[in-house]
MARKOLSE-286946 format. One line per 4 residues: number of its first residue (from 1); for each residue x, y, z of C-alpha. Coordinates in steps of 0.5 Angstrom, whole numbers, padded with zeros to 4 digits. Layout:
% MARKOLSE-286946
NUM = X/Y/Z ~ ...
//
This chain:
% MARKOLSE-286946
1 = -0064/-0008/-0027 ~ -0062/-0016/-0026 ~ -0061/-0018/-0019 ~ -0056/-0022/-0017
5 = -0057/-0029/-0013 ~ -0054/-0029/-0007 ~ -0052/-0036/-0004 ~ -0052/-0038/0003
9 = -0045/-0041/0005 ~ -0045/-0049/0007 ~ -0041/-0048/0013 ~ -0043/-0047/0020
13 = -0041/-0040/0023 ~ -0038/-0040/0030 ~ -0038/-0034/0034 ~ -0031/-0031/0035
17 = -0030/-0024/0038 ~ -0027/-0018/0035 ~ -0020/-0018/0039 ~ -0019/-0026/0036
21 = -0020/-0023/0029 ~ -0016/-0017/0030 ~ -0010/-0022/0033 ~ -0010/-0026/0026
25 = -0002/-0025/0024 ~ 0001/-0023/0018 ~ 0008/-0024/0016 ~ 0011/-0020/0010
29 = 0017/-0016/0007 ~ 0022/-0022/0007 ~ 0029/-0022/0006 ~ 0034/-0028/0004
33 = 0040/-0028/0007 ~ 0047/-0030/0005 ~ 0047/-0037/0009 ~ 0040/-0038/0006
37 = 0036/-0035/0013 ~ 0030/-0031/0011 ~ 0028/-0025/0016 ~ 0021/-0023/0015
41 = 0016/-0018/0019 ~ 0011/-0021/0024 ~ 0006/-0018/0028 ~ 0005/-0023/0034
45 = 0007/-0018/0039 ~ 0002/-0013/0037 ~ 0007/-0009/0032 ~ 0011/-0012/0026
49 = 0018/-0014/0028 ~ 0024/-0018/0025 ~ 0024/-0025/0026 ~ 0028/-0030/0022
53 = 0027/-0037/0020 ~ 0032/-0042/0018 ~ 0028/-0047/0013 ~ 0021/-0048/0012
57 = 0017/-0051/0018 ~ 0023/-0049/0023 ~ 0021/-0045/0029 ~ 0022/-0038/0028
61 = 0026/-0033/0032 ~ 0024/-0026/0034 ~ 0030/-0022/0033 ~ 0027/-0014/0035
65 = 0023/-0013/0041 ~ 0020/-0006/0040 ~ 0013/-0002/0042 ~ 0014/0001/0035
69 = 0012/-0002/0029 ~ 0018/-0005/0024 ~ 0018/-0002/0017 ~ 0022/-0006/0013
73 = 0028/-0011/0014 ~ 0034/-0012/0008 ~ 0039/-0017/0009 ~ 0047/-0016/0007
77 = 0049/-0019/0001 ~ 0055/-0022/0004 ~ 0054/-0022/0012 ~ 0049/-0025/0017
81 = 0047/-0018/0018 ~ 0041/-0014/0016 ~ 0039/-0007/0017 ~ 0031/-0005/0019
85 = 0027/0001/0019 ~ 0023/0004/0025 ~ 0020/0011/0027 ~ 0016/0013/0033
89 = 0009/0014/0035 ~ 0007/0014/0027 ~ 0011/0020/0025 ~ 0014/0017/0020
93 = 0021/0020/0021 ~ 0024/0013/0020 ~ 0031/0012/0023 ~ 0036/0006/0021
97 = 0039/0000/0025 ~ 0044/-0005/0024 ~ 0041/-0012/0027 ~ 0048/-0017/0027
101 = 0048/-0024/0027 ~ 0049/-0025/0035 ~ 0043/-0020/0037 ~ 0047/-0014/0037
105 = 0043/-0008/0035 ~ 0047/-0001/0033 ~ 0043/0005/0031 ~ 0046/0007/0024
109 = 0043/0014/0024 ~ 0041/0020/0029 ~ 0037/0025/0026 ~ 0030/0024/0029
113 = 0027/0030/0026 ~ 0029/0027/0019 ~ 0026/0021/0014 ~ 0030/0016/0012
117 = 0028/0012/0006 ~ 0032/0006/0004 ~ 0036/0005/-0002 ~ 0039/-0001/-0002
121 = 0046/-0005/0000 ~ 0052/-0004/-0005 ~ 0053/-0011/-0008 ~ 0060/-0012/-0003
125 = 0055/-0010/0003 ~ 0060/-0005/0005 ~ 0055/0001/0005 ~ 0048/0003/0004
129 = 0045/0009/0000 ~ 0038/0012/0003 ~ 0034/0018/0002 ~ 0033/0024/0007
133 = 0030/0030/0008 ~ 0036/0032/0013 ~ 0038/0039/0010 ~ 0032/0041/0009
137 = 0025/0038/0011 ~ 0022/0040/0004 ~ 0026/0036/0000 ~ 0030/0029/0000
141 = 0037/0029/-0002 ~ 0041/0022/-0003 ~ 0047/0019/0002 ~ 0051/0014/0002
145 = 0054/0011/0009 ~ 0059/0006/0011 ~ 0055/-0001/0014 ~ 0059/0000/0021
149 = 0058/0008/0021 ~ 0054/0011/0026 ~ 0050/0018/0027 ~ 0051/0023/0022
153 = 0057/0019/0019 ~ 0054/0019/0012 ~ 0056/0022/0006 ~ 0052/0027/0002
157 = 0052/0025/-0006 ~ 0047/0029/-0008 ~ 0043/0035/-0007 ~ 0035/0034/-0009
161 = 0031/0040/-0010 ~ 0024/0035/-0010 ~ 0022/0028/-0007 ~ 0028/0024/-0009
165 = 0029/0016/-0008 ~ 0034/0011/-0010 ~ 0032/0006/-0015 ~ 0038/0001/-0013
169 = 0046/0001/-0014 ~ 0049/-0001/-0021 ~ 0052/-0008/-0022 ~ 0059/-0005/-0021
173 = 0057/0000/-0015 ~ 0059/0006/-0019 ~ 0052/0009/-0020 ~ 0045/0010/-0017
177 = 0038/0010/-0020 ~ 0034/0016/-0018 ~ 0027/0017/-0018 ~ 0024/0024/-0017
181 = 0016/0024/-0016 ~ 0012/0030/-0018 ~ 0005/0026/-0016 ~ 0003/0020/-0016
185 = 0003/0019/-0024 ~ 0009/0023/-0026 ~ 0016/0021/-0024 ~ 0023/0022/-0027
189 = 0029/0017/-0027 ~ 0036/0020/-0027 ~ 0043/0016/-0026 ~ 0048/0019/-0021
193 = 0055/0017/-0023 ~ 0058/0017/-0016 ~ 0065/0018/-0018 ~ 0063/0025/-0021
197 = 0057/0027/-0018 ~ 0054/0028/-0025 ~ 0047/0027/-0025 ~ 0044/0024/-0032
201 = 0037/0026/-0033 ~ 0034/0020/-0038 ~ 0027/0023/-0039 ~ 0027/0030/-0039
205 = 0022/0031/-0044 ~ 0017/0027/-0041 ~ 0010/0030/-0037 ~ 0006/0026/-0033
209 = 0009/0019/-0035 ~ 0010/0014/-0029 ~ 0016/0010/-0028 ~ 0016/0004/-0023
213 = 0020/0000/-0020 ~ 0027/0001/-0024 ~ 0032/-0004/-0024 ~ 0039/-0005/-0027
217 = 0041/-0010/-0032 ~ 0046/-0015/-0031 ~ 0051/-0011/-0036 ~ 0049/-0004/-0033
221 = 0047/-0002/-0040 ~ 0040/-0001/-0038 ~ 0034/0000/-0033 ~ 0028/-0005/-0034
225 = 0022/-0001/-0031 ~ 0014/-0001/-0032 ~ 0012/0006/-0035 ~ 0006/0008/-0039
229 = 0009/0013/-0043 ~ 0006/0013/-0050 ~ 0000/0008/-0046 ~ -0006/0008/-0042
233 = -0004/0002/-0038 ~ 0004/0001/-0035 ~ 0007/-0004/-0039 ~ 0015/-0007/-0038
237 = 0020/-0003/-0042 ~ 0028/-0003/-0043 ~ 0030/0004/-0042 ~ 0038/0005/-0044
241 = 0042/0008/-0038 ~ 0045/0014/-0042 ~ 0040/0016/-0047 ~ 0034/0014/-0044
245 = 0031/0011/-0050 ~ 0025/0006/-0049 ~ 0024/-0001/-0052 ~ 0018/-0005/-0050
249 = 0019/-0012/-0047 ~ 0012/-0014/-0045 ~ 0005/-0010/-0046 ~ 0001/-0009/-0041
253 = -0005/-0010/-0045 ~ -0012/-0008/-0041 ~ -0008/-0008/-0034 ~ -0002/-0005/-0031
257 = 0005/-0008/-0030 ~ 0006/-0007/-0023 ~ 0012/-0009/-0020 ~ 0018/-0011/-0023
261 = 0024/-0015/-0019 ~ 0031/-0017/-0023 ~ 0037/-0021/-0021 ~ 0043/-0018/-0023
265 = 0047/-0024/-0023 ~ 0043/-0029/-0027 ~ 0038/-0024/-0030 ~ 0032/-0027/-0028
269 = 0026/-0023/-0028 ~ 0020/-0023/-0025 ~ 0014/-0018/-0026 ~ 0007/-0018/-0024
273 = 0000/-0016/-0028 ~ -0005/-0013/-0024 ~ -0011/-0016/-0027 ~ -0018/-0012/-0024
277 = -0014/-0013/-0017 ~ -0011/-0020/-0017 ~ -0004/-0021/-0018 ~ -0001/-0025/-0024
281 = 0007/-0026/-0023 ~ 0011/-0028/-0029 ~ 0018/-0031/-0028 ~ 0023/-0031/-0034
285 = 0030/-0030/-0036 ~ 0033/-0024/-0040 ~ 0036/-0027/-0046 ~ 0037/-0021/-0050
289 = 0036/-0013/-0049 ~ 0028/-0014/-0050 ~ 0028/-0022/-0050 ~ 0025/-0026/-0044
293 = 0025/-0033/-0044 ~ 0019/-0034/-0039 ~ 0018/-0040/-0035 ~ 0011/-0043/-0033
297 = 0010/-0040/-0026 ~ 0008/-0045/-0021 ~ 0001/-0043/-0017 ~ 0003/-0038/-0011
301 = -0002/-0038/-0005 ~ -0007/-0033/-0005 ~ -0010/-0027/-0010 ~ -0005/-0021/-0009
305 = 0003/-0022/-0008 ~ 0009/-0018/-0008 ~ 0015/-0016/-0004 ~ 0019/-0020/-0009
309 = 0027/-0020/-0006 ~ 0032/-0025/-0009 ~ 0037/-0028/-0005 ~ 0044/-0027/-0006
313 = 0046/-0033/-0010 ~ 0039/-0031/-0015 ~ 0037/-0038/-0014 ~ 0032/-0037/-0009
317 = 0027/-0031/-0009 ~ 0022/-0029/-0003 ~ 0015/-0026/-0003 ~ 0009/-0025/0001
321 = 0002/-0027/-0001 ~ -0005/-0026/0002 ~ -0012/-0027/0000 ~ -0019/-0024/0003
325 = -0019/-0032/0005 ~ -0011/-0033/0007 ~ -0008/-0028/0012 ~ -0001/-0026/0009
329 = 0005/-0030/0009 ~ 0012/-0031/0006 ~ 0014/-0036/0001 ~ 0020/-0038/-0003
333 = 0021/-0040/-0010 ~ 0027/-0045/-0011 ~ 0028/-0043/-0018 ~ 0032/-0049/-0020
337 = 0027/-0053/-0018 ~ 0022/-0050/-0023 ~ 0027/-0050/-0028 ~ 0028/-0057/-0028
341 = 0021/-0060/-0027 ~ 0017/-0054/-0030 ~ 0010/-0051/-0027 ~ 0009/-0058/-0024
345 = 0015/-0057/-0019 ~ 0014/-0056/-0012 ~ 0018/-0050/-0012 ~ 0014/-0045/-0008
349 = 0014/-0047/-0001 ~ 0011/-0043/0004 ~ 0016/-0041/0010 ~ 0012/-0038/0015
353 = 0006/-0039/0018 ~ 0002/-0034/0021 ~ -0003/-0035/0026 ~ -0011/-0035/0024
357 = -0012/-0034/0032 ~ -0015/-0041/0031 ~ -0021/-0039/0027 ~ -0022/-0043/0021
361 = -0020/-0041/0014 ~ -0026/-0044/0011 ~ -0030/-0039/0015 ~ -0027/-0033/0012
365 = -0031/-0030/0006 ~ -0029/-0028/-0001 ~ -0032/-0022/-0005 ~ -0035/-0022/-0012
369 = -0032/-0017/-0017 ~ -0038/-0013/-0019 ~ -0039/-0007/-0024 ~ -0045/-0002/-0023
373 = -0046/0004/-0027 ~ -0045/0011/-0025 ~ -0048/0018/-0026 ~ -0045/0018/-0033
377 = -0046/0012/-0036 ~ -0038/0010/-0033 ~ -0038/0002/-0031 ~ -0035/0003/-0024
381 = -0032/-0004/-0021 ~ -0032/-0006/-0014 ~ -0032/-0011/-0009 ~ -0038/-0014/-0006
385 = -0038/-0019/0000 ~ -0044/-0022/0004 ~ -0045/-0025/0011 ~ -0046/-0033/0011
389 = -0053/-0032/0013 ~ -0058/-0027/0009 ~ -0064/-0025/0013 ~ -0071/-0023/0011
393 = -0071/-0016/0009 ~ -0063/-0016/0007 ~ -0057/-0014/0011 ~ -0054/-0007/0013
397 = -0048/-0005/0008 ~ -0041/-0002/0010 ~ -0039/0002/0004 ~ -0031/0001/0005
401 = -0028/0007/0001 ~ -0020/0006/0000 ~ -0015/0012/0001 ~ -0010/0015/-0004
405 = -0014/0017/-0009 ~ -0009/0014/-0013 ~ -0010/0007/-0010 ~ -0014/0001/-0011
409 = -0018/-0003/-0006 ~ -0015/-0011/-0008 ~ -0018/-0017/-0005 ~ -0013/-0017/0001
413 = -0014/-0020/0008 ~ -0016/-0016/0014 ~ -0019/-0019/0020 ~ -0024/-0013/0021
417 = -0027/-0014/0015 ~ -0028/-0022/0016 ~ -0031/-0020/0023 ~ -0036/-0015/0020
421 = -0038/-0020/0015 ~ -0039/-0026/0021 ~ -0043/-0021/0025 ~ -0048/-0020/0019
425 = -0045/-0014/0015 ~ -0044/-0014/0008 ~ -0038/-0010/0006 ~ -0038/-0006/-0001
429 = -0031/-0004/-0003 ~ -0032/0001/-0009 ~ -0026/0003/-0014 ~ -0029/0009/-0016
433 = -0025/0014/-0021 ~ -0019/0016/-0019 ~ -0017/0009/-0017 ~ -0011/0006/-0020
437 = -0011/-0001/-0023 ~ -0016/0002/-0029 ~ -0011/0006/-0033 ~ -0009/0013/-0033
441 = -0015/0016/-0036 ~ -0019/0013/-0030 ~ -0014/0015/-0025 ~ -0015/0022/-0028
445 = -0022/0023/-0028 ~ -0023/0026/-0022 ~ -0017/0031/-0022 ~ -0018/0038/-0019
449 = -0025/0041/-0021 ~ -0027/0033/-0022 ~ -0026/0032/-0015 ~ -0034/0031/-0013
453 = -0035/0026/-0019 ~ -0032/0021/-0015 ~ -0037/0022/-0009 ~ -0042/0022/-0014
457 = -0040/0015/-0016 ~ -0041/0013/-0008 ~ -0049/0016/-0009 ~ -0049/0011/-0015
461 = -0047/0006/-0011 ~ -0052/0007/-0006 ~ -0057/0006/-0012 ~ -0055/0000/-0014
465 = -0054/-0003/-0008 ~ -0061/-0001/-0006 ~ -0064/-0006/-0012 ~ -0060/-0012/-0009
469 = -0065/-0017/-0005 ~ -0060/-0018/-0001 ~ -0059/-0011/0002 ~ -0063/-0007/0007
473 = -0062/0000/0004 ~ -0064/0003/0010 ~ -0058/0001/0014 ~ -0052/0004/0010
477 = -0045/0005/0013 ~ -0040/0010/0010 ~ -0033/0008/0012 ~ -0026/0010/0009
481 = -0019/0012/0012 ~ -0014/0018/0010 ~ -0018/0021/0003 ~ -0023/0015/0004
485 = -0024/0019/0010 ~ -0026/0025/0006 ~ -0030/0021/0002 ~ -0034/0019/0008
489 = -0035/0026/0010 ~ -0036/0028/0003 ~ -0042/0023/0002 ~ -0045/0024/0009
493 = -0046/0032/0007 ~ -0048/0030/0000 ~ -0052/0025/0000 ~ -0055/0026/0008
497 = -0061/0022/0008 ~ -0058/0015/0005 ~ -0053/0014/0011 ~ -0055/0010/0018
501 = -0048/0012/0020 ~ -0040/0014/0018 ~ -0033/0012/0020 ~ -0028/0017/0018
505 = -0021/0015/0020 ~ -0016/0020/0019 ~ -0020/0024/0014 ~ -0019/0030/0010
509 = -0024/0035/0013 ~ -0022/0041/0010 ~ -0017/0041/0003 ~ -0015/0048/0005
513 = -0013/0047/0012 ~ -0010/0040/0010 ~ -0005/0043/0005 ~ -0003/0048/0009
517 = -0001/0043/0015 ~ 0001/0037/0012 ~ 0009/0035/0011 ~ 0012/0040/0007
521 = 0015/0035/0003 ~ 0009/0033/0001 ~ 0005/0039/-0001 ~ 0007/0040/-0008
525 = 0004/0032/-0009 ~ -0002/0033/-0006 ~ -0003/0040/-0010 ~ -0002/0036/-0017
529 = -0008/0032/-0015 ~ -0012/0036/-0011 ~ -0011/0043/-0014 ~ -0007/0049/-0011
533 = -0007/0054/-0005 ~ -0005/0059/-0010 ~ -0010/0057/-0016 ~ -0016/0053/-0013
537 = -0017/0055/-0006 ~ -0024/0058/-0007 ~ -0026/0051/-0010 ~ -0022/0047/-0005
541 = -0027/0051/0001 ~ -0033/0050/-0003 ~ -0032/0042/-0004 ~ -0029/0041/0003
545 = -0034/0038/0008 ~ -0033/0042/0013 ~ -0036/0048/0010 ~ -0042/0043/0008
549 = -0043/0041/0015 ~ -0050/0043/0016 ~ -0052/0038/0012 ~ -0050/0032/0016
553 = -0055/0028/0019 ~ -0052/0021/0020 ~ -0049/0019/0027 ~ -0041/0020/0026
557 = -0034/0017/0029 ~ -0028/0020/0028 ~ -0021/0016/0029 ~ -0014/0020/0029
561 = -0007/0019/0031 ~ -0005/0025/0034 ~ 0003/0024/0030 ~ -0001/0024/0023
565 = 0005/0028/0019 ~ 0000/0027/0013 ~ -0007/0029/0015 ~ -0006/0033/0021
569 = -0010/0031/0027 ~ -0014/0038/0027 ~ -0018/0035/0021 ~ -0021/0031/0026
573 = -0022/0037/0031 ~ -0025/0041/0026 ~ -0030/0036/0023 ~ -0032/0033/0031
577 = -0033/0041/0033 ~ -0038/0042/0026 ~ -0042/0036/0027 ~ -0043/0038/0034
581 = -0046/0045/0032 ~ -0051/0042/0028 ~ -0053/0037/0034 ~ -0051/0031/0030
585 = -0048/0024/0035 ~ -0041/0025/0034 ~ -0036/0020/0038 ~ -0028/0022/0038
589 = -0022/0018/0039 ~ -0015/0021/0038 ~ -0009/0016/0040 ~ -0003/0020/0043
593 = 0002/0015/0040 ~ -0001/0013/0033 ~ 0000/0017/0026 ~ -0004/0016/0020
597 = -0008/0010/0022 ~ -0008/0006/0028 ~ -0002/0001/0027 ~ -0002/-0002/0034
601 = -0006/-0008/0036 ~ -0008/-0005/0043 ~ -0010/0001/0040 ~ -0014/-0003/0034
605 = -0018/-0007/0039 ~ -0020/0000/0043 ~ -0021/0003/0037 ~ -0025/-0002/0033
609 = -0029/-0005/0039 ~ -0032/0002/0040 ~ -0033/0003/0033 ~ -0037/-0004/0033
613 = -0041/-0001/0039 ~ -0042/0005/0035 ~ -0045/0001/0030 ~ -0049/-0003/0034
617 = -0053/0003/0037 ~ -0054/0007/0031 ~ -0055/0001/0025
//
């Protein structure tokens, strides 16, 4: 097989400790207010909080001061007030709060045992919509609440029988888009008439079709949506709001159309394409039902962009962007300047300046896209990053496996990855079969009985890596979180002799106990991917790493959050006990104030410092 040639990077490498890399800041989630102020989330204090800035380069003002992460913020279209969301201890039971211009914070919900999903402001800013499982924790209903109402004073406008969320208010505020998710690749779209309570189901005959980012047309006669009805990849389509009839606006081709954002007042529309993990943005203006006049899009910093939010007048939009060598920041696009001067316009301005903690950006490492052949001849895409210096004998490789599984590793920024590269580790990030971003058929290749084929893709990755001169094949590390944690555990039990160590973060050890104990609102969606307890229990037991624990040889580090509602902490307890019974070196770290992942900076520093010490010892 052809060898890849690795060039040593031409810059001197200074040594910064792990804490410095973990304190590299990230700004995201921008929302433009009616007076032009930008609100955004920034993690300067160790967890994301709400900050505001009046203009690019101005000193930002911190507006919330909690120990828990704020999950989103959204400005009112009419007032200098915003609503933000926050849970407690990672339990994902998000509550809403209103932040006034004078700094006053008012709790808007008072049901701490329920989850709340934001559904957007009414156009006059007097009400907002949301989905919640207050009535029954296994299903989500739709509510509308006045902006100054508190506690449980919200109107139940629709009783759901599944996982419903709100896609947005119609231009005349008399209807809501409802999206019901049956699985990651199966959604239904409806319109809820708020006057009559009638729900009009727009795609009743569709099976296993995605509908993403639905947006009302300016005239309220249609929705613009990313869908894969009749196609392998997502494309941009117009859906008639009465009949559900679908017309293609822009083909996706080999790649998915991702997010769609549309301003109802101006008809401006932005959509993205996910090209091998990299974002391509297109800005246009609706000039007909399926006609868009596109404008040359100026360059946006970084490789991955999203979180697009139009300002109230539609003349500006905020977006978040980052790359493997660029930490996340929020920029604002001036639509008027772009229209006047075209692609050469100085139309994109970065409004935030999240710190790199004094680490020079030029020391960060970009990945290469590679493809390797798996057991059945299929080409598997991956990102490979090498440290600046390659010693004789090669470098250890951390095989970092994404969660989901209906997800995709993209070239986004993470301080931990850059630290590991600075310490001489290579990082290999495969998008094994089952990953999104490469078409529907690719994503379904690991469903139910084909689950272990994705694990075999990891075995093939090790074979490919072992043939690269830059790599030491005796020092492979498996690392992953959530479903990626399952992949770690499955890999170290399926290929025990190939690994020097494994790092399991909030991973699944036993599919049966996972499905029995995960949040009831999630169970049916997860069974659609993994198989059901009723029909597939024996198979799920067979492939569960816990039931193959006798094969494990590699030392294992297990991280988990006590409050994890998705993968309960019992999964960590089981795998630790099982590995110890096999006399395998195991380290366990459980955080009482975390959920599905390690979100708080102090906990990240503690967790990953111990992980690094563990790797130094065993790798």
